[in-house]
DSSP file (Angstrom, degrees, kcal/mol; ACC not computed):
  #  RESIDUE AA STRUCTURE BP1 BP2  ACC     N-H-->O    O-->H-N    N-H-->O    O-->H-N    TCO  KAPPA ALPHA  PHI   PSI    X-CA   Y-CA   Z-CA
    1    1 A X              0   0    0      0, 0.0     2,-0.1     0, 0.0     5,-0.0   0.000 360.0 360.0 360.0 131.7   42.4   40.7    4.4
    2    2 A X     >  -     0   0    0      1,-0.1     4,-2.3     4,-0.0     5,-0.2  -0.328 360.0-109.8 -81.1 168.3   42.3   44.3    5.6
    3    3 A X  H  > S+     0   0    0      1,-0.2     4,-1.8     2,-0.2     5,-0.1   0.881 121.0  54.8 -59.1 -39.2   40.8   45.5    8.8
    4    4 A X  H  > S+     0   0    0      2,-0.2     4,-2.2     1,-0.2    -1,-0.2   0.867 110.1  48.1 -59.6 -45.6   38.0   47.1    6.9
    5    5 A X  H  > S+     0   0    0      1,-0.2     4,-2.2     2,-0.2    -2,-0.2   0.833 111.1  49.0 -67.5 -34.5   37.3   43.7    5.2
    6    6 A X  H  X S+     0   0    0     -4,-2.3     4,-2.3     2,-0.2    -2,-0.2   0.875 110.5  51.0 -73.5 -33.6   37.4   41.8    8.5
    7    7 A X  H  X S+     0   0    0     -4,-1.8     4,-2.1     2,-0.2    -2,-0.2   0.893 110.9  49.1 -70.5 -40.7   35.0   44.3   10.1
    8    8 A X  H  X S+     0   0    0     -4,-2.2     4,-2.3     2,-0.2     5,-0.2   0.923 110.4  50.5 -56.5 -47.6   32.6   43.9    7.1
    9    9 A X  H  X S+     0   0    0     -4,-2.2     4,-2.8     1,-0.2     5,-0.2   0.931 111.5  48.8 -61.5 -44.6   32.8   40.1    7.3
   10   10 A X  H  X S+     0   0    0     -4,-2.3     4,-2.1     1,-0.2    -1,-0.2   0.881 111.2  48.6 -64.4 -36.2   32.0   40.3   11.0
   11   11 A X  H  X S+     0   0    0     -4,-2.1     4,-2.3     2,-0.2    -1,-0.2   0.871 112.7  48.8 -69.5 -37.6   29.1   42.6   10.5
   12   12 A X  H  X S+     0   0    0     -4,-2.3     4,-2.8     2,-0.2     5,-0.2   0.931 112.0  48.8 -64.9 -48.0   27.7   40.3    7.7
   13   13 A X  H  X S+     0   0    0     -4,-2.8     4,-2.8    -5,-0.2     5,-0.2   0.935 112.4  49.4 -58.8 -45.6   28.1   37.1    9.9
   14   14 A X  H  X S+     0   0    0     -4,-2.1     4,-2.8    -5,-0.2    -2,-0.2   0.930 111.3  48.1 -64.4 -46.1   26.3   39.0   12.8
   15   15 A X  H  X S+     0   0    0     -4,-2.3     4,-2.1     1,-0.2    -1,-0.2   0.909 112.2  49.3 -63.3 -42.0   23.4   40.1   10.5
   16   16 A X  H  X S+     0   0    0     -4,-2.8     4,-2.2     2,-0.2    -2,-0.2   0.913 112.4  48.5 -66.0 -40.5   23.0   36.6    9.2
   17   17 A X  H  X S+     0   0    0     -4,-2.8     4,-1.4    -5,-0.2    -2,-0.2   0.925 110.2  49.8 -57.6 -49.2   23.0   35.1   12.6
   18   18 A X  H  X S+     0   0    0     -4,-2.8     4,-0.8    -5,-0.2    -1,-0.2   0.871 112.1  48.8 -57.6 -41.7   20.5   37.6   13.9
   19   19 A X  H  < S+     0   0    0     -4,-2.1     3,-0.4     1,-0.2    -1,-0.2   0.882 109.9  51.8 -66.8 -35.7   18.2   36.8   10.9
   20   20 A X  H  < S+     0   0    0     -4,-2.2    -1,-0.2     1,-0.2    -2,-0.2   0.721 115.0  40.1 -76.8 -21.3   18.5   33.1   11.4
   21   21 A X  H  < S+     0   0    0     -4,-1.4    -1,-0.2    -5,-0.2    -2,-0.2   0.530  86.6 120.8-102.7  -0.7   17.6   33.2   15.1
   22   22 A X     <  -     0   0    0     -4,-0.8     2,-0.3    -3,-0.4     4,-0.1  -0.245  38.7-177.0 -62.0 146.9   14.8   35.8   14.8
   23   23 A X        +     0   0    0      2,-0.1    -2,-0.1     0, 0.0    -1,-0.0  -0.958  44.2  18.1-137.3 157.3   11.4   34.7   16.0
   24   24 A X  S    S-     0   0    0     -2,-0.3     2,-0.3     2,-0.0    -2,-0.0  -0.213 107.1 -27.5  78.8-176.0    8.2   36.5   15.9
   25   25 A X        -     0   0    0      1,-0.1    -2,-0.1    -3,-0.0     3,-0.1  -0.666  66.9-126.5 -81.8 136.1    7.4   39.6   13.9
   26   26 A X        -     0   0    0     -2,-0.3     5,-0.1     1,-0.1     2,-0.1  -0.342  34.1 -90.3 -76.8 159.5   10.3   41.8   13.0
   27   27 A X    >   -     0   0    0      1,-0.1     3,-2.3     3,-0.1     4,-0.4  -0.373  38.8-108.9 -64.1 146.0   10.2   45.4   13.9
   28   28 A X  G >  S+     0   0    0      1,-0.3     3,-1.1     2,-0.2     4,-0.3   0.820 114.2  63.5 -45.1 -43.3    8.8   47.7   11.2
   29   29 A X  G 3  S+     0   0    0      1,-0.3    -1,-0.3     2,-0.1     3,-0.0   0.681 118.2  25.6 -64.1 -17.4   12.3   49.2   10.3
   30   30 A X  G X  S+     0   0    0     -3,-2.3     3,-1.4     1,-0.1    -1,-0.3   0.237  82.9 113.5-133.0  23.6   13.5   45.9    9.1
   31   31 A X  T <  S+     0   0    0     -3,-1.1    -2,-0.1    -4,-0.4    -3,-0.1   0.637  74.1  60.3 -64.9 -16.9   10.5   44.0    8.1
   32   32 A X  T 3  S+     0   0    0     -4,-0.3     2,-0.5     2,-0.1    -1,-0.3   0.634  80.6 106.2 -87.1 -13.5   11.5   43.9    4.5
   33   33 A X    <   +     0   0    0     -3,-1.4     2,-0.2     4,-0.1    -3,-0.1  -0.522  43.4 161.3 -80.4 127.9   14.7   42.1    5.2
   34   34 A X     >  -     0   0    0     -2,-0.5     4,-2.4     1,-0.1     5,-0.2  -0.731  55.5 -91.4-126.9 177.9   14.7   38.4    4.1
   35   35 A X  H  > S+     0   0    0     -2,-0.2     4,-2.1     1,-0.2     5,-0.2   0.854 126.2  53.1 -58.8 -34.4   17.3   35.8    3.5
   36   36 A X  H  > S+     0   0    0      2,-0.2     4,-2.7     1,-0.2    -1,-0.2   0.915 107.7  50.0 -72.5 -37.6   17.3   36.8   -0.1
   37   37 A X  H  > S+     0   0    0      1,-0.2     4,-3.5     2,-0.2     5,-0.2   0.937 112.7  48.1 -56.7 -46.5   18.0   40.4    0.7
   38   38 A X  H  X S+     0   0    0     -4,-2.4     4,-2.2     2,-0.2    -2,-0.2   0.865 110.7  50.4 -64.5 -38.1   20.9   39.5    3.0
   39   39 A X  H  X S+     0   0    0     -4,-2.1     4,-2.8    -5,-0.2    -1,-0.2   0.963 114.4  44.4 -60.2 -53.7   22.4   37.1    0.5
   40   40 A X  H  X S+     0   0    0     -4,-2.7     4,-2.7     1,-0.2    -2,-0.2   0.941 114.4  47.7 -65.2 -45.3   22.3   39.8   -2.1
   41   41 A X  H  X S+     0   0    0     -4,-3.5     4,-2.2     1,-0.2    -1,-0.2   0.856 111.2  52.2 -60.2 -36.2   23.6   42.6    0.2
   42   42 A X  H  X S+     0   0    0     -4,-2.2     4,-2.2     2,-0.2    -1,-0.2   0.917 110.2  49.2 -68.2 -41.9   26.3   40.3    1.3
   43   43 A X  H  X S+     0   0    0     -4,-2.8     4,-2.0     2,-0.2    -2,-0.2   0.946 109.3  51.1 -51.4 -52.7   27.2   39.7   -2.4
   44   44 A X  H  X S+     0   0    0     -4,-2.7     4,-2.1     1,-0.2     3,-0.2   0.925 110.5  49.2 -58.1 -47.9   27.2   43.4   -3.0
   45   45 A X  H  X S+     0   0    0     -4,-2.2     4,-1.8     1,-0.2    -1,-0.2   0.898 110.7  51.1 -52.6 -46.0   29.6   43.9    0.0
   46   46 A X  H  <>S+     0   0    0     -4,-2.2     5,-3.1     1,-0.2    -1,-0.2   0.849 105.4  55.0 -67.8 -31.7   31.9   41.2   -1.3
   47   47 A X  H ><5S+     0   0    0     -4,-2.0     3,-1.8     1,-0.2    -1,-0.2   0.946 110.7  45.8 -67.2 -45.1   32.0   42.7   -4.7
   48   48 A X  H 3<5S+     0   0    0     -4,-2.1    -2,-0.2     1,-0.3    -1,-0.2   0.807 109.0  55.4 -64.1 -26.9   33.2   46.0   -3.1
   49   49 A X  T 3<5S-     0   0    0     -4,-1.8    -1,-0.3    -5,-0.2    -2,-0.2   0.411 122.3-107.5 -87.6   2.9   35.7   44.0   -1.0
   50   50 A X  T < 5S+     0   0    0     -3,-1.8     2,-0.5    -4,-0.2    -3,-0.2   0.725  84.3 122.2  78.0  23.8   37.2   42.5   -4.2
   51   51 A X     >< +     0   0    0     -5,-3.1     4,-2.1     1,-0.1     5,-0.2  -0.645  24.1 159.8-112.8  66.0   35.8   39.0   -3.8
   52   52 A X  H  >  +     0   0    0     -2,-0.5     4,-3.0     2,-0.2     5,-0.3   0.870  68.9  58.2 -67.6 -32.0   33.7   38.4   -7.0
   53   53 A X  H  > S+     0   0    0      2,-0.2     4,-1.8     1,-0.2    -1,-0.2   0.987 113.8  36.7 -61.5 -58.9   33.6   34.7   -6.8
   54   54 A X  H  > S+     0   0    0      1,-0.2     4,-2.2     2,-0.2    -1,-0.2   0.838 115.4  58.2 -54.2 -35.8   32.0   34.5   -3.4
   55   55 A X  H  X S+     0   0    0     -4,-2.1     4,-2.7     1,-0.2    -1,-0.2   0.928 102.9  50.2 -59.7 -47.7   30.0   37.5   -4.3
   56   56 A X  H  X S+     0   0    0     -4,-3.0     4,-2.5     1,-0.2     5,-0.2   0.877 109.6  53.2 -61.7 -37.1   28.4   35.8   -7.3
   57   57 A X  H  X S+     0   0    0     -4,-1.8     4,-2.1    -5,-0.3    -1,-0.2   0.955 111.0  45.7 -66.9 -44.1   27.5   32.8   -5.1
   58   58 A X  H  X S+     0   0    0     -4,-2.2     4,-2.6     2,-0.2    -2,-0.2   0.920 114.0  46.5 -58.5 -48.6   25.7   34.9   -2.7
   59   59 A X  H  X S+     0   0    0     -4,-2.7     4,-2.6     2,-0.2     5,-0.2   0.921 112.2  52.0 -65.9 -41.6   23.8   37.0   -5.3
   60   60 A X  H  X S+     0   0    0     -4,-2.5     4,-2.5     1,-0.2    -1,-0.2   0.925 110.9  47.7 -56.1 -47.8   22.8   33.8   -7.2
   61   61 A X  H  X S+     0   0    0     -4,-2.1     4,-1.8    -5,-0.2    -1,-0.2   0.923 112.1  49.6 -63.6 -42.6   21.5   32.4   -4.0
   62   62 A X  H  X S+     0   0    0     -4,-2.6     4,-1.0     1,-0.2    -1,-0.2   0.885 109.3  51.0 -63.6 -38.3   19.6   35.6   -3.1
   63   63 A X  H >< S+     0   0    0     -4,-2.6     3,-0.7     1,-0.2    -1,-0.2   0.924 107.7  53.7 -65.7 -39.3   18.0   35.8   -6.6
   64   64 A X  H 3< S+     0   0    0     -4,-2.5    -1,-0.2     1,-0.2    -2,-0.2   0.882 107.9  51.3 -60.1 -36.0   16.8   32.2   -6.3
   65   65 A X  H 3< S+     0   0    0     -4,-1.8    -1,-0.2    -5,-0.2     2,-0.2   0.653  87.2 105.9 -79.9 -13.9   15.1   33.0   -3.0
   66   66 A X    <<  -     0   0    0     -4,-1.0     2,-0.1    -3,-0.7    -3,-0.0  -0.438  68.3-129.2 -68.8 131.9   13.2   36.0   -4.3
   67   67 A X    >   -     0   0    0     -2,-0.2     3,-2.0     1,-0.1     7,-0.2  -0.368  25.8-111.3 -70.7 158.0    9.5   35.7   -5.0
   68   68 A X  G >  S+     0   0    0      1,-0.3     3,-0.7     2,-0.1    -1,-0.1   0.766 111.6  74.2 -63.1 -23.7    8.2   36.8   -8.3
   69   69 A X  G 3  S+     0   0    0      1,-0.3     3,-0.3     2,-0.1    -1,-0.3   0.621  88.9  63.9 -59.2 -14.0    6.4   39.8   -6.7
   70   70 A X  G <>  +     0   0    0     -3,-2.0     4,-2.2     1,-0.2     3,-0.5  -0.193  58.2 137.1-106.3  46.4    9.8   41.4   -6.3
   71   71 A X  H <>  +     0   0    0     -3,-0.7     4,-2.5     1,-0.2    -1,-0.2   0.802  69.3  55.8 -63.9 -32.7   10.7   41.8   -9.8
   72   72 A X  H  > S+     0   0    0     -3,-0.3     4,-1.6     2,-0.2    -1,-0.2   0.891 111.0  46.1 -67.6 -36.1   12.1   45.3   -9.4
   73   73 A X  H  > S+     0   0    0     -3,-0.5     4,-3.0     2,-0.2     5,-0.2   0.920 109.1  55.6 -63.9 -45.6   14.4   44.0   -6.7
   74   74 A X  H  X S+     0   0    0     -4,-2.2     4,-2.8     1,-0.2    -2,-0.2   0.869 104.2  54.4 -56.4 -40.5   15.3   41.1   -9.0
   75   75 A X  H  X S+     0   0    0     -4,-2.5     4,-1.4     2,-0.2    -1,-0.2   0.928 111.2  44.5 -55.3 -47.3   16.3   43.5  -11.8
   76   76 A X  H  X S+     0   0    0     -4,-1.6     4,-1.8     2,-0.2     3,-0.4   0.930 113.9  50.1 -67.4 -43.3   18.7   45.3   -9.4
   77   77 A X  H  X S+     0   0    0     -4,-3.0     4,-2.3     1,-0.2    -2,-0.2   0.922 107.3  53.1 -62.4 -44.3   20.0   42.1   -8.1
   78   78 A X  H  X S+     0   0    0     -4,-2.8     4,-2.1    -5,-0.2    -1,-0.2   0.818 105.1  56.4 -59.6 -29.3   20.6   40.7  -11.6
   79   79 A X  H  X S+     0   0    0     -4,-1.4     4,-2.4    -3,-0.4    -1,-0.2   0.912 107.8  48.7 -65.1 -41.7   22.7   43.9  -12.3
   80   80 A X  H  X S+     0   0    0     -4,-1.8     4,-2.4     1,-0.2    -2,-0.2   0.869 109.3  51.4 -70.7 -32.1   24.9   43.1   -9.3
   81   81 A X  H  X S+     0   0    0     -4,-2.3     4,-2.6     2,-0.2    -1,-0.2   0.886 108.0  51.6 -67.5 -37.9   25.3   39.6  -10.5
   82   82 A X  H  X S+     0   0    0     -4,-2.1     4,-2.4     2,-0.2    -2,-0.2   0.928 110.4  51.1 -61.5 -42.1   26.3   40.8  -14.0
   83   83 A X  H  X S+     0   0    0     -4,-2.4     4,-1.9     2,-0.2    -2,-0.2   0.940 109.1  48.7 -55.2 -51.5   28.9   43.1  -12.2
   84   84 A X  H  X S+     0   0    0     -4,-2.4     4,-1.4     1,-0.2     6,-0.2   0.921 112.4  49.2 -61.5 -42.2   30.3   40.1  -10.2
   85   85 A X  H  <>S+     0   0    0     -4,-2.6     5,-2.4     1,-0.2     4,-0.5   0.941 110.6  50.5 -67.4 -36.7   30.6   38.0  -13.4
   86   86 A X  H ><5S+     0   0    0     -4,-2.4     3,-1.1     1,-0.2    -1,-0.2   0.860 108.2  50.8 -63.6 -33.9   32.4   40.7  -15.2
   87   87 A X  H 3<5S+     0   0    0     -4,-1.9    -1,-0.2     1,-0.2    -2,-0.2   0.748 108.3  53.2 -76.1 -19.5   34.8   41.3  -12.5
   88   88 A X  T 3<5S-     0   0    0     -4,-1.4    -1,-0.2    -3,-0.5    -2,-0.2   0.565 120.7-111.3 -84.9  -7.5   35.5   37.5  -12.6
   89   89 A X  T < 5S+     0   0    0     -3,-1.1     2,-1.3    -4,-0.5    -3,-0.2   0.552  79.6 130.8  86.5  11.3   36.2   37.8  -16.4
   90   90 A X     >< +     0   0    0     -5,-2.4     4,-2.9    -6,-0.2     5,-0.2  -0.605  25.1 160.5 -97.2  72.5   33.1   35.8  -17.4
   91   91 A X  H  >  +     0   0    0     -2,-1.3     4,-2.5     2,-0.2    -1,-0.2   0.850  66.3  50.7 -64.1 -40.6   32.1   38.5  -19.8
   92   92 A X  H  > S+     0   0    0     -3,-0.2     4,-2.3     2,-0.2    -1,-0.2   0.951 114.8  43.9 -66.0 -47.2   29.8   36.5  -22.0
   93   93 A X  H  > S+     0   0    0      1,-0.2     4,-2.2     2,-0.2    -2,-0.2   0.922 114.5  52.2 -63.7 -39.2   27.8   35.3  -18.9
   94   94 A X  H  X S+     0   0    0     -4,-2.9     4,-2.9     1,-0.2     5,-0.2   0.898 107.9  49.5 -64.3 -41.5   27.9   38.8  -17.5
   95   95 A X  H  X S+     0   0    0     -4,-2.5     4,-2.3     2,-0.2    -1,-0.2   0.926 112.0  48.1 -63.6 -44.1   26.5   40.4  -20.7
   96   96 A X  H  X S+     0   0    0     -4,-2.3     4,-1.4     2,-0.2    -2,-0.2   0.893 113.8  48.5 -68.0 -37.4   23.5   37.7  -20.9
   97   97 A X  H  X S+     0   0    0     -4,-2.2     4,-2.6     2,-0.2    -2,-0.2   0.910 113.1  46.6 -66.8 -44.6   22.8   38.5  -17.1
   98   98 A X  H  X S+     0   0    0     -4,-2.9     4,-3.0     1,-0.2    -2,-0.2   0.857 111.1  52.2 -65.1 -35.1   22.9   42.3  -17.7
   99   99 A X  H  X S+     0   0    0     -4,-2.3     4,-2.1    -5,-0.2    -1,-0.2   0.837 107.9  51.0 -72.4 -26.4   20.7   41.9  -20.8
  100  100 A X  H  X S+     0   0    0     -4,-1.4     4,-2.3     2,-0.2    -2,-0.2   0.924 113.7  47.2 -71.1 -44.6   18.1   39.9  -18.7
  101  101 A X  H  X S+     0   0    0     -4,-2.6     4,-3.0     1,-0.2     5,-0.2   0.923 110.9  50.4 -60.4 -43.3   18.2   42.8  -16.1
  102  102 A X  H  X S+     0   0    0     -4,-3.0     4,-2.9     2,-0.2     5,-0.3   0.953 110.8  47.8 -55.0 -53.1   17.8   45.3  -18.7
  103  103 A X  H  X S+     0   0    0     -4,-2.1     4,-2.1     1,-0.2    -1,-0.2   0.891 115.8  45.1 -59.9 -39.8   14.8   43.6  -20.3
  104  104 A X  H  X S+     0   0    0     -4,-2.3     4,-1.9     2,-0.2    -1,-0.2   0.909 111.9  51.7 -70.2 -41.6   13.2   43.2  -16.9
  105  105 A X  H  X>S+     0   0    0     -4,-3.0     5,-2.2    -5,-0.2     4,-1.6   0.907 112.6  45.3 -56.0 -47.7   14.0   46.7  -15.8
  106  106 A X  H  <5S+     0   0    0     -4,-2.9    -2,-0.2     1,-0.2    -1,-0.2   0.922 110.2  55.2 -72.0 -40.3   12.5   48.2  -18.9
  107  107 A X  H  <5S+     0   0    0     -4,-2.1    -1,-0.2    -5,-0.3    -2,-0.2   0.879 119.9  31.3 -56.7 -38.4    9.4   45.9  -18.7
  108  108 A X  H  <5S-     0   0    0     -4,-1.9    -1,-0.2    -5,-0.1    -2,-0.2   0.588 109.6-117.6-100.7  -9.7    8.6   47.1  -15.2
  109  109 A X  T  <5 +     0   0    0     -4,-1.6     2,-1.3    -5,-0.2    -3,-0.2   0.881  46.2 170.9  75.4  42.7   10.0   50.7  -15.5
  110  110 A X     >< +     0   0    0     -5,-2.2     4,-2.0     1,-0.2    -1,-0.2  -0.685   5.5 179.0 -82.7  86.8   12.7   50.2  -12.8
  111  111 A X  H  > S+     0   0    0     -2,-1.3     4,-2.2     1,-0.2    -1,-0.2   0.833  75.1  55.0 -67.2 -31.0   14.5   53.6  -13.5
  112  112 A X  H  > S+     0   0    0      1,-0.2     4,-2.3     2,-0.2    -1,-0.2   0.930 111.7  45.5 -63.0 -46.7   17.2   53.1  -10.7
  113  113 A X  H  > S+     0   0    0      2,-0.2     4,-2.6     1,-0.2    -1,-0.2   0.880 106.2  57.3 -61.9 -37.6   18.1   49.8  -12.3
  114  114 A X  H  X S+     0   0    0     -4,-2.0     4,-2.6     1,-0.2    -1,-0.2   0.917 109.7  47.8 -57.7 -44.7   18.2   51.2  -15.8
  115  115 A X  H  X S+     0   0    0     -4,-2.2     4,-2.4     1,-0.2    -2,-0.2   0.915 110.4  50.6 -67.0 -38.9   20.8   53.7  -14.5
  116  116 A X  H  X S+     0   0    0     -4,-2.3     4,-2.8     2,-0.2    -1,-0.2   0.927 112.3  47.6 -62.9 -42.2   22.8   51.0  -12.8
  117  117 A X  H  X S+     0   0    0     -4,-2.6     4,-2.1     2,-0.2    -2,-0.2   0.922 111.8  50.7 -64.7 -45.2   22.8   48.9  -16.1
  118  118 A X  H  < S+     0   0    0     -4,-2.6     4,-0.4     2,-0.2    -1,-0.2   0.923 112.0  45.4 -57.2 -45.6   23.8   51.9  -18.1
  119  119 A X  H >< S+     0   0    0     -4,-2.4     3,-1.5     1,-0.2     4,-0.4   0.925 113.0  51.2 -67.1 -45.2   26.7   52.7  -15.8
  120  120 A X  H >< S+     0   0    0     -4,-2.8     3,-1.5     1,-0.3     4,-0.5   0.803  94.7  74.3 -65.9 -26.5   27.8   48.9  -15.8
  121  121 A X  G >X S+     0   0    0     -4,-2.1     3,-1.0     1,-0.3     4,-0.6   0.746  81.5  68.5 -62.1 -19.3   27.7   48.9  -19.6
  122  122 A X  G X4 S+     0   0    0     -3,-1.5     3,-0.9    -4,-0.4     4,-0.3   0.845  90.4  63.0 -70.3 -28.9   30.9   50.8  -19.7
  123  123 A X  G <4 S+     0   0    0     -3,-1.5     3,-0.3    -4,-0.4    -1,-0.3   0.728 101.6  51.5 -61.9 -24.1   32.7   47.8  -18.3
  124  124 A X  G X4 S+     0   0    0     -3,-1.0     3,-3.0    -4,-0.5    -1,-0.2   0.639  82.4  92.4 -89.2 -18.7   31.7   45.8  -21.5
  125  125 A X  G X< S+     0   0    0     -3,-0.9     3,-0.5    -4,-0.6    -1,-0.2   0.754  85.2  50.7 -54.6 -29.0   33.1   48.4  -24.1
  126  126 A X  G 3  S+     0   0    0     -4,-0.3    -1,-0.3    -3,-0.3     3,-0.2   0.371 106.3  57.9 -83.7  -1.0   36.4   46.8  -24.3
  127  127 A X  G X   +     0   0    0     -3,-3.0     3,-1.5     1,-0.1    -1,-0.2  -0.181  58.2 134.7-127.4  34.9   34.9   43.3  -24.9
  128  128 A X  T <  S+     0   0    0     -3,-0.5     6,-0.5     1,-0.2    -1,-0.1   0.651  71.0  57.7 -62.9 -12.1   32.8   43.9  -28.0
  129  129 A X  T 3  S+     0   0    0     -3,-0.2    -1,-0.2     4,-0.1     2,-0.1   0.619  81.3 101.6 -84.8 -16.5   34.1   40.7  -29.6
  130  130 A X  S X> S-     0   0    0     -3,-1.5     3,-1.7     1,-0.1     4,-0.6  -0.474  91.9 -93.8 -69.7 136.0   32.9   38.5  -26.7
  131  131 A X  T 34 S+     0   0    0      1,-0.2   -36,-0.2     2,-0.1    -1,-0.1  -0.265 108.5  12.4 -53.0 131.0   29.6   36.8  -27.7
  132  132 A X  T 3> S+     0   0    0     -4,-0.1     4,-2.2   -37,-0.1    -1,-0.2   0.177 100.5  97.7  94.0 -22.2   26.6   38.7  -26.6
  133  133 A X  H <> S+     0   0    0     -3,-1.7     4,-3.0    -6,-0.2     5,-0.2   0.947  81.3  48.9 -73.9 -51.0   28.4   41.9  -25.7
  134  134 A X  H  X S+     0   0    0     -4,-0.6     4,-2.2    -6,-0.5     5,-0.2   0.906 114.0  48.6 -62.0 -43.1   27.8   43.9  -28.9
  135  135 A X  H  > S+     0   0    0      2,-0.2     4,-2.6     1,-0.2    -1,-0.2   0.933 111.6  49.0 -58.5 -46.3   24.0   43.0  -28.6
  136  136 A X  H  X S+     0   0    0     -4,-2.2     4,-2.8     1,-0.2    -2,-0.2   0.963 113.4  46.2 -57.3 -52.8   23.9   44.0  -25.0
  137  137 A X  H  X S+     0   0    0     -4,-3.0     4,-2.2     1,-0.2    -1,-0.2   0.861 113.1  49.8 -63.4 -35.7   25.6   47.3  -25.7
  138  138 A X  H  X S+     0   0    0     -4,-2.2     4,-2.5    -5,-0.2     5,-0.2   0.928 109.5  51.6 -65.1 -44.7   23.4   48.0  -28.7
  139  139 A X  H  X>S+     0   0    0     -4,-2.6     4,-1.6     1,-0.2     5,-0.6   0.924 111.2  48.7 -59.9 -46.8   20.3   47.2  -26.7
  140  140 A X  H  <5S+     0   0    0     -4,-2.8    -1,-0.2    -5,-0.2    -2,-0.2   0.920 115.5  41.8 -50.9 -49.4   21.5   49.7  -24.0
  141  141 A X  H  <5S+     0   0    0     -4,-2.2    -2,-0.2     1,-0.2    -1,-0.2   0.782 111.8  54.8 -77.3 -29.6   22.2   52.5  -26.3
  142  142 A X  H  <5S-     0   0    0     -4,-2.5    -1,-0.2    -5,-0.2    -2,-0.2   0.794  92.0-139.8 -76.7 -28.4   19.0   52.0  -28.4
  143  143 A X  T  <5       0   0    0     -4,-1.6    -3,-0.1    -5,-0.2    -4,-0.1   0.673 360.0 360.0  73.2  14.7   16.6   52.2  -25.5
  144  144 A X      <       0   0    0     -5,-0.6    -4,-0.1    -6,-0.2    -5,-0.1   0.366 360.0 360.0 -88.2 360.0   14.7   49.4  -27.1
């Protein structure tokens, strides 16, 4: 593990500890942070650190904790999950998750997420024979 990875892990552990021991009303600058957000952000960091397995576990946990009222966030987080799955070589599962994120993002008009999915779709181009990939790529390019 690099020094950068160790520093990132320490920061993640400190944030998790602080969130777990917090009492009372949080300050306005961090009132949006929940256990779901922290799990997802941890997963996103782990993807960047090259740890897709642990990243996927964190992202899945975070998605499960999200309330239905946060569908825009859910679409972004599903995109992160698809990326972690693709990096683990679970291309069919990744394509299905990306398709789910795409459908949700289109339904609610989440343009940031739509851009993320379009960018992520390039990772699938070499896997057109894997079940679900061709359908996903067609859906991305068709805009339907």
